[in-house]
N, C-alpha and C positions, 0 to 999 in steps of 0.2 A: 479643785484645790483642797476643799475641806475634806473630801473622801480620802485624798492622798495623805493629807497630814494625820488623819485618823489611823490609816493603815500603818504609817511610820511609827505612830505611838504604840500600836499594838505590837509590831514587831520588835521595838526596843523593850517592850515589857516582857518579851519572851526569852530574854538573853539568859535567864537562869532557869529556864525550864527543861533543859536537857543536859546531857553529860559531856558535851564537847566545849571545853573552855576556849573563848577567843581571847587571844593576847595581842593587844595593840602595842607596837614598839614605835615610840614617837620621840621627839626632841624639841627643845625650844628653838634651837638653831641648827643649821646644816654643818656638815663637816666634822661630827662627833662619832661617826662610825655606826649610825643607826641601821642602815640597810645591811651592812656586813654582819652585824649581830643578828639581825632578823633571819638571815639566810643560814648562818651557822647554828643558831639555836634550834631552828627547825630540824637541821640535820642531826644534832645532838638528840633531840626527842625521838627521831625516827630510829637511830641506832639503838635506842632503848626499847624498841618495838612497838612504838606509836605510829599510827597513821596520820600524817601531817600534811596540812595544806598551807602554802604561803601565797598570800594575795598581795600583790604590788598595788597598794592603794596610794602611792605617791603620785600625785597629779602634777607635780612640778618637774621632777627630775626622776622619773622612773628608770631603775637600773638593776633590779634584782636579776633580770635575765643576763646582763652583762657580767655581774659578779659570778654567776653559775655557769657562764660559757654557753648560754643557750641562744638560739636564733628564732624567736617566735615569728610565725607567719601572721598570726592574729593576735589581738590584745584585748584587755578589758574594755578598751574603747569600742571595739567591734560589737561586743556584747551590749553595750549601751546604745550605740548608734544604729547598728544594723540588725539588732535582734539575733545575732549569731548564737547558735547553741553553745553553751558553756563547754561542751565536750570537744568542740572544735578548737577552743582557746587553751584548754587545760594542757599543760606539759608535764612530762615526767622527767625527773632529774635522776642521774645514775645513783645518787645517794639514797633514793627511795622516797623523796619527798615530791608532792605534786605542787605545781606552781601555775598561778594565773598572772601572766605578765601584764604589764601596762604600757601606755604610750606616753612620751614626754611632750611637754609644750603645747598641748592642744587647748585651744580657747574654749572648747566645750566644757572642760573641767572648770575654767574660770567663771563661766556663765551657767554654772550648774543650777537647775531649777529642781522642784519638788519631784518631777517625773524620774529624773536621773537618780536622785537620792533614793527614791522608793525602789528603783531597780537594783541598786547596790544592796540595799537592805534586804530585799527578797532573795537575792543571790546569797547573801551571807546566811540567811535563815535555812536555805535549802542545803547549803554545804555543811552546816552544823550536823546534818543528819548522816553525813557520810565520812566524817573524820573523827579522830580522837582529840586533835588539837588544830586550831587555825591561828596562824600567825598573820597579823596585819602589819605591813610595813607602810606607815603613813607618811605624809609629807611633813617636813620640819615646819615649825611656826604655828601660827593660830588661825589658819584658814577654816572657814565654816565646816568643810567636809572632814578635816582632820579632827576637829573637836567632836562632831557627831559620831565619827567612826570610833574614836577612843572612848566615848561615853557607851557606845554599844558593846564594847569589850567587857569581859569579866575581870580582866586584870590589865592595867596600863603600866608599862615599863617605860619610864622616861630616861632616856640616855643622856649623860652629861659628861663633861670633863672638868678638870680643875680651872679651866680658863674663867676669869671673872665674867666675860660676856655669856658663856654657857651656863654658868650659875644664875646669873640674873634672868636670862631667858627661861631657864627651867622654873624659877619662881613664878614668872609671869604666866607660864603655860598652866602651872598647877592652880594659880589664882583664877585663871578663866575657867578651867574644867570645874572647880568647885562652885564657881558663880552659876554655872549652868546646871550642875546636879552635885549635890553633896553626897558625902560618905561613899565615894569611889574608892576602889582598891587601887592605889597609886603606889608604886615602888620605884626607888632611884636605882639605876644601873650606871655604875661609874666606869667609864672606858679610859683606856690609856693611862692607867694608873702606874705611878712610879714607887709608891711606898703605902704600907698600911696607915701610916700617919696622915697621908693625903686623903685617903678614904674617909677616915674619922673627921677631919677638918671640913671637908665638903659637906658631909652630912650634917655635921653640928651646925655649920653657918646656915644651911637651908632650914634645918629643923627649928632652930631657935626663932627665925624670922616668920616661918609658917605658923608656928604655935602662937607667937606674940600677936602678929597682925590678923591671922585668918583662923586661929583655933583648929589647925589641920595637923594631923599626924601621918607621916608617910613611912613606909618600910624601906628595906634595902633588898633589892633582888640579888645583888652580888656586885663583882667588880671583874674587870679584865685588865690584865697588866699591859703595859706598853711592850709590844713584841714585834720586832722587825719581821718575824715570819708572816705576820698579818699582810704587811705591805707587799711581801713576795708573792703571797697567795693571790692577792687582788690583781697583781701584774699578770699572773699566770691564768687568771680567771678559773681558778680551782679553789673552792673554799678551804680555808686554813684547816678545818677539821680533817679534810681528806688529804691535803698536801703535806701538812705538818701536824699529825695527830697527837704527837707528844710534846708540842710547843706549850709554853706557859699559857698563852691565850686560849688554846684548845682545851686545856685542863680546866681553866677557869669557866669556860662555856659549859662544859660537862657539869661542873659543879652547880651552875645556874639551873640547868635542865633538871638535875636531881632534885633541887629545891622546889621546882615547879611541880614535878611528878609527886613529891611528897607533900604538896600543898603547905610547904613551910613558908611563912611570911615573917621576916625578921623586922621588928619594930624596936629597936634599941632606944634607951633613954640617951640624952645628949652627953651623959657622962660616961657612957661605956666606950671602950676602945675595941674596934674591930680588928681581928687578927686575920 
C-alpha cells in the first residue's frame, strides 16, 4: 500500500513534465452537457491538426461511446480487471480522435482501491507520450476518483449552466478541489447560454463568492449557446461538429479549442462584461 501511494504521488508530480496537456472536463452536477462537450472539443482539436485521445473516466454513467455512435467490445474496465492491453480497448472514430470507452454502473469503480487508481494513473502517463491532447470525461460530482483525475490534469474545465443548483454544485466542486490541492488551473465553461448577460452574471456570482470565502480566482474557458442542433445531433449519435458544423454551438466549441491551442486563459475582473 505504501509503495502504491508513493508511485501515485510520483505520477501526479509528472503531470507538467511533458508536452501533452491533459484536460479534465467535469461538473458539479449531471445534466449540464459535460460529455457532449468533451467529445466535440476533442473533435475540434483534431480538426486543427492535433492528435487527441478521449478517455471516458465517468464511472457512473459512461456514454462517450453512445454519443459518438461507437459499439465497444471492451472497455476501460477490462483494462483494470483483466489486464487487457489498451490496444484492444482503444477505438478510432471517423473524426480522427481516439477513444477509450468505459463501462457504466460497475461496483468495481465504487469500491476502487489504490491498485485500480494506480493502474489508471499509469495508463494516463503512458498515453501522454502518444498524443498532443488528452481529454478526460470525468463523472459529475465529488467522487474520490473524479477529484483525483481532475487534480492530475493540467487544466480543469468545470461545466455549468445558469441553474442555481448547477452554480451551487460548481462552487462546491471548486471548494473541494482547492482543499485537496491549491493553485489549480480551473476554468468555467458555461453551457446552454441564452445571452452574454447570462455568462457575465454566472461568472460574477461565482467569482465573488470564491474570492470572498476561498480567495480563489477562476478563468473562463468560453461558453456554448443553447442550440437545438445539439439535441438533434445527440439523437442521431453524430457529434454536432460533424452533423451541424456551422451551428452556433459548433462555432462556440471551435472558439474554445482555439483558446486552448493558443494557451489563452481569460481571468476577467468581476466588473468586466463578456461579449
